[in-house]
PyMOL Python script that loads the backbone (N, CA, C, O; Angstrom):
from pymol import cmd

cmd.read_pdbstr("""\
ATOM      1  N   MET A   1      49.071  62.703 -16.763  1.00  0.00           N
ATOM      2  CA  MET A   1      48.311  62.094 -17.828  1.00  0.00           C
ATOM      3  C   MET A   1      47.371  60.669 -17.440  1.00  0.00           C
ATOM      4  O   MET A   1      46.221  60.366 -17.759  1.00  0.00           O
ATOM      5  N   ILE A   2      48.273  60.043 -16.715  1.00  0.00           N
ATOM      6  CA  ILE A   2      47.753  58.906 -16.251  1.00  0.00           C
ATOM      7  C   ILE A   2      46.929  58.821 -15.235  1.00  0.00           C
ATOM      8  O   ILE A   2      46.425  57.727 -14.981  1.00  0.00           O
ATOM      9  N   ASN A   3      46.672  59.793 -14.565  1.00  0.00           N
ATOM     10  CA  ASN A   3      45.222  60.096 -13.714  1.00  0.00           C
ATOM     11  C   ASN A   3      44.381  60.399 -14.323  1.00  0.00           C
ATOM     12  O   ASN A   3      43.314  60.192 -13.746  1.00  0.00           O
ATOM     13  N   PHE A   4      44.262  60.938 -15.541  1.00  0.00           N
ATOM     14  CA  PHE A   4      43.134  61.318 -16.311  1.00  0.00           C
ATOM     15  C   PHE A   4      42.819  60.006 -17.100  1.00  0.00           C
ATOM     16  O   PHE A   4      41.618  59.935 -17.362  1.00  0.00           O
ATOM     17  N   ILE A   5      43.528  58.987 -17.536  1.00  0.00           N
ATOM     18  CA  ILE A   5      43.122  57.680 -17.976  1.00  0.00           C
ATOM     19  C   ILE A   5      42.132  57.040 -16.994  1.00  0.00           C
ATOM     20  O   ILE A   5      41.012  56.561 -17.169  1.00  0.00           O
ATOM     21  N   TRP A   6      43.151  57.233 -15.552  1.00  0.00           N
ATOM     22  CA  TRP A   6      42.211  56.444 -14.635  1.00  0.00           C
ATOM     23  C   TRP A   6      41.058  57.013 -14.463  1.00  0.00           C
ATOM     24  O   TRP A   6      40.061  56.304 -14.330  1.00  0.00           O
ATOM     25  N   ALA A   7      40.952  58.622 -14.426  1.00  0.00           N
ATOM     26  CA  ALA A   7      39.306  59.023 -14.106  1.00  0.00           C
ATOM     27  C   ALA A   7      38.309  58.433 -15.438  1.00  0.00           C
ATOM     28  O   ALA A   7      37.112  58.169 -15.328  1.00  0.00           O
ATOM     29  N   VAL A   8      38.885  58.342 -16.327  1.00  0.00           N
ATOM     30  CA  VAL A   8      38.204  57.967 -17.702  1.00  0.00           C
ATOM     31  C   VAL A   8      37.745  56.630 -17.617  1.00  0.00           C
ATOM     32  O   VAL A   8      36.605  56.325 -17.970  1.00  0.00           O
ATOM     33  N   GLN A   9      38.674  55.698 -17.107  1.00  0.00           N
ATOM     34  CA  GLN A   9      38.295  54.423 -16.921  1.00  0.00           C
ATOM     35  C   GLN A   9      37.374  53.948 -15.941  1.00  0.00           C
ATOM     36  O   GLN A   9      36.647  52.958 -16.016  1.00  0.00           O
ATOM     37  N   ILE A  10      37.503  54.845 -14.930  1.00  0.00           N
ATOM     38  CA  ILE A  10      36.247  54.533 -13.687  1.00  0.00           C
ATOM     39  C   ILE A  10      34.868  55.161 -14.161  1.00  0.00           C
ATOM     40  O   ILE A  10      33.790  54.574 -14.064  1.00  0.00           O
ATOM     41  N   ILE A  11      35.087  56.729 -14.810  1.00  0.00           N
ATOM     42  CA  ILE A  11      33.763  56.923 -15.162  1.00  0.00           C
ATOM     43  C   ILE A  11      33.071  55.792 -16.238  1.00  0.00           C
ATOM     44  O   ILE A  11      31.886  55.465 -16.188  1.00  0.00           O
ATOM     45  N   THR A  12      33.811  55.399 -16.974  1.00  0.00           N
ATOM     46  CA  THR A  12      33.265  54.567 -18.276  1.00  0.00           C
ATOM     47  C   THR A  12      32.884  53.167 -17.511  1.00  0.00           C
ATOM     48  O   THR A  12      32.020  52.443 -18.006  1.00  0.00           O
ATOM     49  N   ALA A  13      33.538  52.806 -16.312  1.00  0.00           N
ATOM     50  CA  ALA A  13      32.884  51.612 -15.779  1.00  0.00           C
ATOM     51  C   ALA A  13      31.760  51.740 -15.063  1.00  0.00           C
ATOM     52  O   ALA A  13      30.973  50.797 -14.994  1.00  0.00           O
ATOM     53  N   PHE A  14      31.557  52.764 -14.516  1.00  0.00           N
ATOM     54  CA  PHE A  14      30.185  53.215 -13.947  1.00  0.00           C
ATOM     55  C   PHE A  14      28.958  53.378 -14.861  1.00  0.00           C
ATOM     56  O   PHE A  14      27.776  53.159 -14.596  1.00  0.00           O
ATOM     57  N   LEU A  15      29.678  53.937 -16.320  1.00  0.00           N
ATOM     58  CA  LEU A  15      28.426  54.218 -17.054  1.00  0.00           C
ATOM     59  C   LEU A  15      28.063  52.599 -17.591  1.00  0.00           C
ATOM     60  O   LEU A  15      26.921  52.145 -17.520  1.00  0.00           O
ATOM     61  N   LEU A  16      28.935  52.018 -17.997  1.00  0.00           N
ATOM     62  CA  LEU A  16      28.925  50.767 -18.176  1.00  0.00           C
ATOM     63  C   LEU A  16      27.898  49.904 -17.429  1.00  0.00           C
ATOM     64  O   LEU A  16      27.044  49.352 -18.124  1.00  0.00           O
ATOM     65  N   VAL A  17      27.877  49.744 -16.289  1.00  0.00           N
ATOM     66  CA  VAL A  17      27.198  49.049 -15.157  1.00  0.00           C
ATOM     67  C   VAL A  17      25.995  49.773 -15.274  1.00  0.00           C
ATOM     68  O   VAL A  17      24.986  49.175 -14.900  1.00  0.00           O
ATOM     69  N   ILE A  18      25.855  50.985 -15.730  1.00  0.00           N
ATOM     70  CA  ILE A  18      24.048  51.838 -15.494  1.00  0.00           C
ATOM     71  C   ILE A  18      23.763  51.082 -16.870  1.00  0.00           C
ATOM     72  O   ILE A  18      22.889  50.215 -16.867  1.00  0.00           O
ATOM     73  N   LEU A  19      24.532  51.397 -18.174  1.00  0.00           N
ATOM     74  CA  LEU A  19      23.877  51.014 -19.430  1.00  0.00           C
ATOM     75  C   LEU A  19      23.666  49.554 -19.543  1.00  0.00           C
ATOM     76  O   LEU A  19      22.790  49.224 -20.342  1.00  0.00           O
ATOM     77  N   ILE A  20      24.304  48.580 -18.892  1.00  0.00           N
ATOM     78  CA  ILE A  20      24.020  46.987 -19.007  1.00  0.00           C
ATOM     79  C   ILE A  20      22.825  46.775 -18.303  1.00  0.00           C
ATOM     80  O   ILE A  20      21.964  45.965 -18.646  1.00  0.00           O
ATOM     81  N   LEU A  21      22.770  47.582 -17.211  1.00  0.00           N
ATOM     82  CA  LEU A  21      21.221  47.494 -16.579  1.00  0.00           C
ATOM     83  C   LEU A  21      20.251  48.097 -16.911  1.00  0.00           C
ATOM     84  O   LEU A  21      19.261  47.997 -16.186  1.00  0.00           O
ATOM     85  N   LEU A  22      20.189  48.868 -18.020  1.00  0.00           N
ATOM     86  CA  LEU A  22      19.300  49.556 -18.771  1.00  0.00           C
ATOM     87  C   LEU A  22      18.542  48.653 -19.622  1.00  0.00           C
ATOM     88  O   LEU A  22      17.315  48.592 -19.710  1.00  0.00           O
ATOM     89  N   HIS A  23      19.532  47.862 -20.324  1.00  0.00           N
ATOM     90  CA  HIS A  23      19.300  47.011 -21.556  1.00  0.00           C
ATOM     91  C   HIS A  23      17.943  46.099 -21.110  1.00  0.00           C
ATOM     92  O   HIS A  23      17.925  45.851 -19.905  1.00  0.00           O
ATOM     93  N   SER A  24      16.938  45.624 -21.798  1.00  0.00           N
ATOM     94  CA  SER A  24      16.063  44.692 -21.718  1.00  0.00           C
ATOM     95  C   SER A  24      16.372  43.318 -21.355  1.00  0.00           C
ATOM     96  O   SER A  24      17.477  42.971 -21.770  1.00  0.00           O
ATOM     97  N   PRO A  25      15.810  42.538 -20.784  1.00  0.00           N
ATOM     98  CA  PRO A  25      16.240  41.170 -20.545  1.00  0.00           C
ATOM     99  C   PRO A  25      16.025  40.379 -21.527  1.00  0.00           C
ATOM    100  O   PRO A  25      16.684  39.341 -21.564  1.00  0.00           O
ATOM    101  N   LYS A  26      15.104  40.641 -22.521  1.00  0.00           N
ATOM    102  CA  LYS A  26      14.371  39.754 -23.549  1.00  0.00           C
ATOM    103  C   LYS A  26      14.269  40.758 -24.822  1.00  0.00           C
ATOM    104  O   LYS A  26      14.478  41.963 -24.683  1.00  0.00           O
ATOM    105  N   GLY A  27      13.979  40.255 -25.903  1.00  0.00           N
ATOM    106  CA  GLY A  27      13.786  41.169 -26.959  1.00  0.00           C
ATOM    107  C   GLY A  27      12.562  42.104 -26.954  1.00  0.00           C
ATOM    108  O   GLY A  27      12.405  42.957 -27.828  1.00  0.00           O
ATOM    109  N   ASP A  28      11.594  41.889 -25.809  1.00  0.00           N
ATOM    110  CA  ASP A  28      10.303  42.545 -25.758  1.00  0.00           C
ATOM    111  C   ASP A  28      10.491  43.966 -24.957  1.00  0.00           C
ATOM    112  O   ASP A  28       9.721  44.882 -25.248  1.00  0.00           O
ATOM    113  N   GLY A  29      11.451  44.161 -24.004  1.00  0.00           N
ATOM    114  CA  GLY A  29      11.374  45.148 -23.130  1.00  0.00           C
ATOM    115  C   GLY A  29      10.417  45.607 -22.571  1.00  0.00           C
ATOM    116  O   GLY A  29       9.568  44.762 -22.285  1.00  0.00           O
ATOM    117  N   ILE A  30      10.131  46.920 -22.208  1.00  0.00           N
ATOM    118  CA  ILE A  30       8.980  47.424 -21.633  1.00  0.00           C
ATOM    119  C   ILE A  30       7.548  47.028 -22.385  1.00  0.00           C
ATOM    120  O   ILE A  30       6.422  46.879 -21.911  1.00  0.00           O
ATOM    121  N   ALA A  31       7.981  46.933 -23.577  1.00  0.00           N
ATOM    122  CA  ALA A  31       6.515  46.929 -24.562  1.00  0.00           C
ATOM    123  C   ALA A  31       6.049  45.148 -24.225  1.00  0.00           C
ATOM    124  O   ALA A  31       4.896  44.819 -24.500  1.00  0.00           O
ATOM    125  N   GLY A  32       6.792  44.340 -23.770  1.00  0.00           N
ATOM    126  CA  GLY A  32       6.191  43.089 -23.368  1.00  0.00           C
ATOM    127  C   GLY A  32       5.173  42.861 -21.831  1.00  0.00           C
ATOM    128  O   GLY A  32       4.710  41.780 -21.468  1.00  0.00           O
ATOM    129  N   MET A  33       5.027  44.022 -21.201  1.00  0.00           N
ATOM    130  CA  MET A  33       4.501  43.962 -20.329  1.00  0.00           C
ATOM    131  C   MET A  33       3.118  44.299 -20.534  1.00  0.00           C
ATOM    132  O   MET A  33       2.854  45.400 -21.017  1.00  0.00           O
ATOM    133  N   GLY A  34       2.214  43.507 -20.234  1.00  0.00           N
ATOM    134  CA  GLY A  34       0.714  43.535 -20.544  1.00  0.00           C
ATOM    135  C   GLY A  34       0.346  43.736 -21.722  1.00  0.00           C
ATOM    136  O   GLY A  34      -0.802  44.131 -21.924  1.00  0.00           O
ATOM    137  N   GLY A  35       1.123  43.538 -22.651  1.00  0.00           N
ATOM    138  CA  GLY A  35       0.686  43.434 -24.277  1.00  0.00           C
ATOM    139  C   GLY A  35       0.421  44.859 -24.919  1.00  0.00           C
ATOM    140  O   GLY A  35      -0.302  45.104 -25.885  1.00  0.00           O
ATOM    141  N   MET A  36       1.223  45.803 -24.110  1.00  0.00           N
ATOM    142  CA  MET A  36       1.167  47.307 -24.687  1.00  0.00           C
ATOM    143  C   MET A  36       2.400  47.685 -25.542  1.00  0.00           C
ATOM    144  O   MET A  36       3.293  48.484 -25.259  1.00  0.00           O
ATOM    145  N   SER A  37       2.229  46.842 -26.778  1.00  0.00           N
ATOM    146  CA  SER A  37       3.479  47.041 -27.520  1.00  0.00           C
ATOM    147  C   SER A  37       3.484  48.301 -28.364  1.00  0.00           C
ATOM    148  O   SER A  37       4.499  48.802 -28.846  1.00  0.00           O
ATOM    149  N   HIS A  38       2.281  48.752 -28.491  1.00  0.00           N
ATOM    150  CA  HIS A  38       1.446  49.489 -29.704  1.00  0.00           C
ATOM    151  C   HIS A  38       1.933  51.164 -28.792  1.00  0.00           C
ATOM    152  O   HIS A  38       2.358  52.201 -29.301  1.00  0.00           O
ATOM    153  N   VAL A  39       1.679  50.878 -27.468  1.00  0.00           N
ATOM    154  CA  VAL A  39       2.113  52.299 -26.623  1.00  0.00           C
ATOM    155  C   VAL A  39       3.410  52.731 -26.773  1.00  0.00           C
ATOM    156  O   VAL A  39       3.601  53.936 -26.942  1.00  0.00           O
ATOM    157  N   PHE A  40       4.485  51.840 -26.737  1.00  0.00           N
ATOM    158  CA  PHE A  40       6.067  52.081 -26.875  1.00  0.00           C
ATOM    159  C   PHE A  40       6.484  51.856 -28.548  1.00  0.00           C
ATOM    160  O   PHE A  40       7.224  50.948 -28.928  1.00  0.00           O
ATOM    161  N   ALA A  41       5.950  52.715 -29.308  1.00  0.00           N
ATOM    162  CA  ALA A  41       6.477  52.317 -30.977  1.00  0.00           C
ATOM    163  C   ALA A  41       7.840  52.350 -30.894  1.00  0.00           C
ATOM    164  O   ALA A  41       8.477  51.388 -31.321  1.00  0.00           O
ATOM    165  N   SER A  42       8.489  53.449 -30.339  1.00  0.00           N
ATOM    166  CA  SER A  42       9.850  53.642 -30.808  1.00  0.00           C
ATOM    167  C   SER A  42      10.794  52.757 -29.818  1.00  0.00           C
ATOM    168  O   SER A  42      11.980  53.083 -29.790  1.00  0.00           O
ATOM    169  N   GLN A  43      10.460  51.887 -29.167  1.00  0.00           N
ATOM    170  CA  GLN A  43      11.471  50.769 -28.617  1.00  0.00           C
ATOM    171  C   GLN A  43      12.241  50.497 -29.208  1.00  0.00           C
ATOM    172  O   GLN A  43      13.257  50.755 -28.563  1.00  0.00           O
ATOM    173  N   LYS A  44      12.544  50.017 -30.298  1.00  0.00           N
ATOM    174  CA  LYS A  44      13.344  49.423 -31.259  1.00  0.00           C
ATOM    175  C   LYS A  44      14.570  50.578 -31.443  1.00  0.00           C
ATOM    176  O   LYS A  44      15.754  50.319 -31.224  1.00  0.00           O
ATOM    177  N   SER A  45      14.086  51.864 -31.873  1.00  0.00           N
ATOM    178  CA  SER A  45      15.014  52.750 -31.977  1.00  0.00           C
ATOM    179  C   SER A  45      15.650  53.016 -30.811  1.00  0.00           C
ATOM    180  O   SER A  45      16.877  53.120 -30.787  1.00  0.00           O
ATOM    181  N   ALA A  46      14.918  53.153 -29.751  1.00  0.00           N
ATOM    182  CA  ALA A  46      15.590  53.423 -28.378  1.00  0.00           C
ATOM    183  C   ALA A  46      16.584  52.373 -28.003  1.00  0.00           C
ATOM    184  O   ALA A  46      17.679  52.714 -27.555  1.00  0.00           O
ATOM    185  N   GLU A  47      16.253  51.058 -28.165  1.00  0.00           N
ATOM    186  CA  GLU A  47      17.294  49.556 -27.963  1.00  0.00           C
ATOM    187  C   GLU A  47      18.373  49.922 -28.720  1.00  0.00           C
ATOM    188  O   GLU A  47      19.486  49.825 -28.203  1.00  0.00           O
ATOM    189  N   LYS A  48      18.249  50.399 -30.054  1.00  0.00           N
ATOM    190  CA  LYS A  48      19.348  50.696 -30.780  1.00  0.00           C
ATOM    191  C   LYS A  48      20.491  51.639 -30.412  1.00  0.00           C
ATOM    192  O   LYS A  48      21.700  51.406 -30.382  1.00  0.00           O
ATOM    193  N   GLY A  49      19.759  52.866 -30.115  1.00  0.00           N
ATOM    194  CA  GLY A  49      20.880  53.534 -29.671  1.00  0.00           C
ATOM    195  C   GLY A  49      21.339  53.403 -28.349  1.00  0.00           C
ATOM    196  O   GLY A  49      22.447  53.889 -28.120  1.00  0.00           O
ATOM    197  N   LEU A  50      20.703  52.826 -27.371  1.00  0.00           N
ATOM    198  CA  LEU A  50      21.287  52.165 -26.002  1.00  0.00           C
ATOM    199  C   LEU A  50      22.458  51.061 -26.719  1.00  0.00           C
ATOM    200  O   LEU A  50      23.632  51.282 -26.425  1.00  0.00           O
ATOM    201  N   ASN A  51      22.243  50.216 -27.387  1.00  0.00           N
ATOM    202  CA  ASN A  51      23.220  49.344 -27.945  1.00  0.00           C
ATOM    203  C   ASN A  51      24.462  50.098 -28.309  1.00  0.00           C
ATOM    204  O   ASN A  51      25.580  49.864 -27.849  1.00  0.00           O
ATOM    205  N   GLN A  52      24.200  50.895 -29.057  1.00  0.00           N
ATOM    206  CA  GLN A  52      25.143  51.857 -29.828  1.00  0.00           C
ATOM    207  C   GLN A  52      26.124  52.520 -28.898  1.00  0.00           C
ATOM    208  O   GLN A  52      27.346  52.514 -29.046  1.00  0.00           O
ATOM    209  N   LEU A  53      25.446  53.095 -27.917  1.00  0.00           N
ATOM    210  CA  LEU A  53      26.126  53.864 -26.867  1.00  0.00           C
ATOM    211  C   LEU A  53      27.026  52.922 -25.763  1.00  0.00           C
ATOM    212  O   LEU A  53      28.151  53.233 -25.371  1.00  0.00           O
ATOM    213  N   THR A  54      26.377  51.864 -25.407  1.00  0.00           N
ATOM    214  CA  THR A  54      26.880  50.699 -24.956  1.00  0.00           C
ATOM    215  C   THR A  54      28.030  50.538 -25.296  1.00  0.00           C
ATOM    216  O   THR A  54      29.005  50.765 -24.579  1.00  0.00           O
ATOM    217  N   GLY A  55      28.057  50.096 -26.517  1.00  0.00           N
ATOM    218  CA  GLY A  55      29.283  49.754 -27.564  1.00  0.00           C
ATOM    219  C   GLY A  55      30.646  50.747 -27.778  1.00  0.00           C
ATOM    220  O   GLY A  55      31.783  50.315 -27.968  1.00  0.00           O
ATOM    221  N   ILE A  56      30.282  52.117 -27.708  1.00  0.00           N
ATOM    222  CA  ILE A  56      30.950  53.181 -27.654  1.00  0.00           C
ATOM    223  C   ILE A  56      31.632  53.538 -26.368  1.00  0.00           C
ATOM    224  O   ILE A  56      32.662  54.205 -26.462  1.00  0.00           O
ATOM    225  N   ILE A  57      31.158  53.151 -25.054  1.00  0.00           N
ATOM    226  CA  ILE A  57      31.472  53.307 -23.982  1.00  0.00           C
ATOM    227  C   ILE A  57      32.339  52.338 -23.737  1.00  0.00           C
ATOM    228  O   ILE A  57      33.447  52.646 -23.298  1.00  0.00           O
ATOM    229  N   ALA A  58      31.975  50.869 -23.994  1.00  0.00           N
ATOM    230  CA  ALA A  58      32.860  49.850 -23.991  1.00  0.00           C
ATOM    231  C   ALA A  58      34.188  49.662 -24.756  1.00  0.00           C
ATOM    232  O   ALA A  58      35.096  48.869 -24.506  1.00  0.00           O
ATOM    233  N   GLY A  59      34.097  50.520 -25.685  1.00  0.00           N
ATOM    234  CA  GLY A  59      35.429  50.861 -26.638  1.00  0.00           C
ATOM    235  C   GLY A  59      36.481  51.681 -26.041  1.00  0.00           C
ATOM    236  O   GLY A  59      37.699  51.507 -26.100  1.00  0.00           O
ATOM    237  N   ILE A  60      35.712  52.754 -25.362  1.00  0.00           N
ATOM    238  CA  ILE A  60      36.722  53.576 -24.603  1.00  0.00           C
ATOM    239  C   ILE A  60      37.358  52.857 -23.177  1.00  0.00           C
ATOM    240  O   ILE A  60      38.527  53.050 -22.844  1.00  0.00           O
ATOM    241  N   PHE A  61      36.569  52.141 -22.517  1.00  0.00           N
ATOM    242  CA  PHE A  61      37.030  51.135 -21.830  1.00  0.00           C
ATOM    243  C   PHE A  61      38.186  50.463 -21.887  1.00  0.00           C
ATOM    244  O   PHE A  61      39.137  50.606 -21.119  1.00  0.00           O
ATOM    245  N   VAL A  62      38.072  49.401 -23.204  1.00  0.00           N
ATOM    246  CA  VAL A  62      39.000  48.782 -23.570  1.00  0.00           C
ATOM    247  C   VAL A  62      40.058  49.572 -23.680  1.00  0.00           C
ATOM    248  O   VAL A  62      40.922  49.345 -22.832  1.00  0.00           O
ATOM    249  N   VAL A  63      40.329  50.572 -24.566  1.00  0.00           N
ATOM    250  CA  VAL A  63      41.343  51.275 -25.088  1.00  0.00           C
ATOM    251  C   VAL A  63      41.875  52.004 -23.859  1.00  0.00           C
ATOM    252  O   VAL A  63      43.046  52.356 -24.003  1.00  0.00           O
ATOM    253  N   CYS A  64      41.330  52.321 -22.701  1.00  0.00           N
ATOM    254  CA  CYS A  64      41.798  52.766 -21.590  1.00  0.00           C
ATOM    255  C   CYS A  64      42.601  51.553 -20.988  1.00  0.00           C
ATOM    256  O   CYS A  64      43.815  51.526 -20.786  1.00  0.00           O
ATOM    257  N   THR A  65      41.709  50.578 -20.746  1.00  0.00           N
ATOM    258  CA  THR A  65      42.871  49.527 -20.085  1.00  0.00           C
ATOM    259  C   THR A  65      43.776  48.723 -20.762  1.00  0.00           C
ATOM    260  O   THR A  65      44.233  47.684 -20.283  1.00  0.00           O
ATOM    261  N   PHE A  66      44.113  49.258 -22.094  1.00  0.00           N
ATOM    262  CA  PHE A  66      45.314  48.735 -22.968  1.00  0.00           C
ATOM    263  C   PHE A  66      46.293  49.839 -22.412  1.00  0.00           C
ATOM    264  O   PHE A  66      47.211  49.523 -21.655  1.00  0.00           O
ATOM    265  N   ILE A  67      46.082  51.106 -22.795  1.00  0.00           N
ATOM    266  CA  ILE A  67      46.491  52.217 -22.596  1.00  0.00           C
ATOM    267  C   ILE A  67      47.497  52.388 -20.956  1.00  0.00           C
ATOM    268  O   ILE A  67      48.663  52.759 -20.821  1.00  0.00           O
ATOM    269  N   LEU A  68      46.528  51.969 -19.942  1.00  0.00           N
ATOM    270  CA  LEU A  68      47.080  51.831 -18.512  1.00  0.00           C
ATOM    271  C   LEU A  68      47.938  50.810 -18.458  1.00  0.00           C
ATOM    272  O   LEU A  68      49.051  50.994 -17.966  1.00  0.00           O
ATOM    273  N   GLY A  69      47.495  49.343 -19.044  1.00  0.00           N
ATOM    274  CA  GLY A  69      48.596  48.540 -18.991  1.00  0.00           C
ATOM    275  C   GLY A  69      50.089  48.906 -19.521  1.00  0.00           C
ATOM    276  O   GLY A  69      51.174  48.670 -18.988  1.00  0.00           O
ATOM    277  N   TYR A  70      49.821  49.489 -20.609  1.00  0.00           N
ATOM    278  CA  TYR A  70      51.154  49.940 -21.177  1.00  0.00           C
ATOM    279  C   TYR A  70      52.162  50.898 -20.140  1.00  0.00           C
ATOM    280  O   TYR A  70      53.358  50.828 -19.856  1.00  0.00           O
ATOM    281  N   LEU A  71      51.145  51.745 -19.763  1.00  0.00           N
ATOM    282  CA  LEU A  71      52.056  52.777 -19.002  1.00  0.00           C
ATOM    283  C   LEU A  71      52.330  52.333 -17.941  1.00  0.00           C
ATOM    284  O   LEU A  71      53.344  52.873 -17.500  1.00  0.00           O
ATOM    285  N   ILE A  72      51.746  51.285 -17.019  1.00  0.00           N
ATOM    286  CA  ILE A  72      52.214  50.917 -15.793  1.00  0.00           C
ATOM    287  C   ILE A  72      53.013  49.942 -15.877  1.00  0.00           C
ATOM    288  O   ILE A  72      53.753  49.891 -14.894  1.00  0.00           O
ATOM    289  N   LYS A  73      53.211  49.043 -16.719  1.00  0.00           N
ATOM    290  CA  LYS A  73      54.229  47.906 -16.648  1.00  0.00           C
ATOM    291  C   LYS A  73      55.573  48.778 -16.406  1.00  0.00           C
ATOM    292  O   LYS A  73      56.662  48.215 -16.290  1.00  0.00           O
TER     293      LYS A  73
END
""", "prot")
cmd.dss("prot")
cmd.show_as("cartoon", "prot")
cmd.util.cbc("prot")
cmd.orient("prot")
């Protein structure tokens, strides 16, 4: 069981790095380049989905951290 939790934590750590790097550095995101905001009309929904997915993965990572801390001590 502890090996499974370690595997989940390592996978979620890599996913968190990738998801955080996918976030836009400012509120504009891709739409801010060259004033082409009309081309990317669904950017806000994509950002919202990315934020939710990042939150879920972060929650799983935190839960795994607490479980491992409890099991290892």
